N, C-alpha and C positions, 0 to 999 in steps of 0.2 A: 375531577379534571385538575391537573396541576397548572399553575401559572408558568408562562415562559420565563426563562432565566433572564436577568438583566444582562446588558452588554458586558459590563465589567465582570460579572460572574462567569459568563461564557469565556471571556478572555483568560480569566484566572484558571478555569478548568482546562482550557486549551494549553496554557503554559505548563500546567501540572502534567498533562498527558504527554506533551512534547518532552518534558524532563524525564518522565518514566520511560518513554521510548528510547531516549538516549542512554539511560542507565541500562536498559535491557540489551541494547546493542553492545555496550561495554562489558557488562557483567552477567548477562543472561537474565532470565525472568525471576531469578532468585535474588536479584540485587536488593540490598538492604533498603527498607523504607526510609531510613534516615538519610541515605545518599540521594534518593529521589527527592525528598523534601528539601535538602540543601541545594540541589540543582534548580529546583523550582522557586527557591527563596521563600518557602513556607514552613510552618511547623509540621511535625509528624501527625499531630492531631487533625490538621486540615486534610491530609490525605485520607485518614481513616473516616473522617466525617463525610467525605465524598465517596470513598470506596472502602466499605467496611472489611472486605476480604481481599487477599491478593488476587483471587480469581476475578473479582469485580474490577480490579485495576487492570489486569491483563486484557479482559474483554473490552473494557473502555478504550485502552490504547489501540487495540486491534481495530475496533470500529472507527476510531478517530482517524487512523491512518488509511483505512479503506475509504472513508469519506473524503479525505484530502486528495487521494488519488482519483476518485470519481469526479470530484469537483474540478480537478485540473484539466480534464479532457476538453470540455467545452471552452474553457478559457484559452487553452493552447490552440484550439481550432480557430478561435476568433482572432488571435494575434500572430499566429505563425505565417510565414510567407507562402506556405502551401499545406494542403491536407497531409501530404506524405511527411513533411517536416513535423507537423503536429503529432502525427502518429508515432514518429520516431522518438520525439521528446516524451510522449506519454508512455511509450513502452519502456524507455529508460527509467522513468519514475516507477513504473510497475516492477522493474528489475530491482531497483533500490528497495522497494517495499518488500519484495520476496527475500532478498539476500540479507536484509537486516533483521530478519525474524528468527535468528538462531535461538533455539530454546523453545520457541513457541510451537514448533511442530509437535514435539513430544507432549507439551501441555495441552495442545488442542485435541490430542487423542484421549484426553481425560474423560471420565464418565460424568463430569459435571454437566447438568442440563444447559447451562449458559453457553458452554462451548459447542454444543451440538448445532446450534443455530448460526454459528459464525461462518461456516463454509457456505451455507445458503445465503447469508447476508453478503459475503464476499462476491459470490456469483451474481446475485441480484443487483448489486451496485456497480460492479466493474464490467460485466459482459455487455450491457447496453452501451457503455461509454466506448469500449473497444469496437463494438459493432458500428457505432456512429462514425468513429474515426476511419474505420476501414471503408465504410460506404462513401464517405466524403472523398477519400483518396481514389477509390474506384470510379466515382462519378467524374472526378477531375482527370481521369485517364492516367493516373500516376501509378496505379497498381492494377493487376488483373482482378476482375470480379470473382466472387466465389470463395474468397478467403474467409473462413469461419472464425469468429472471435474466440469461441471456446477452444478450437484446435490450436490457434495461435497462442493464446494465453497458457494453455496446458503445455505446449511445446516449450515456451519460454520458462515456465515453472520447472520443467525437466532439465533445461539447460542450467538452471541456477542451483540444482542439487549439488551439494558438496563444495560450493564456492566459498563458504565461510570457514571451511576447515582445511582447504588446500591453497596455500599461498601462491602456488604456481598455476592455478586455474583461474581464469578471468572470464566469468560468465558474461560480463558486459561486452567484452570483445565479440563473443559469439553471437550475442543478441544484435549487436551492431551489424555484423555480417548478414544476419537474417533480415534486418530492416532494409539494408541495402539491396538484398536479393529480392525483396518484395517489389522494388521499384520496377515499373514497366518501362522499357526503353523502346523508342520508335525505331523501326528497322528500315 
């Protein structure tokens, strides 16, 4: 059994993963390791010490961002003025996660065993958060009940397809229309 990482080691790893994610957004998943290291303020050796292969780094970035999106849901629910507002903010974070993954889609189709588990991890972490936000908004009477988390997330994923390659297409606008459309109005 391994010991838990120290707080500073977790912060350093988080900084490194955030830097890698930013580099992937700017340059795709083939971004040079030296660029990632420079963004993180570490040496190239530090990256290889934590992530011996590019696949290890990509998987870690993906999991880190899934975790951040999952952890945001309960926090938004606690601090937002309404469950519908929390749902809207979270769905916008989800959109950001999806559209900044250019290059990952092809890589995630890889035969690498590490990539096979990522989709399951994604669903296991994010579906319950979306379901919780939907249930809270339905309980508050802000949306109709019966909206399924999987269908909503899948639909949003489909709305995001192509947004990174077409400057005239704004998936965020369409998702905002969808969020507004979920709102139940009293008649």
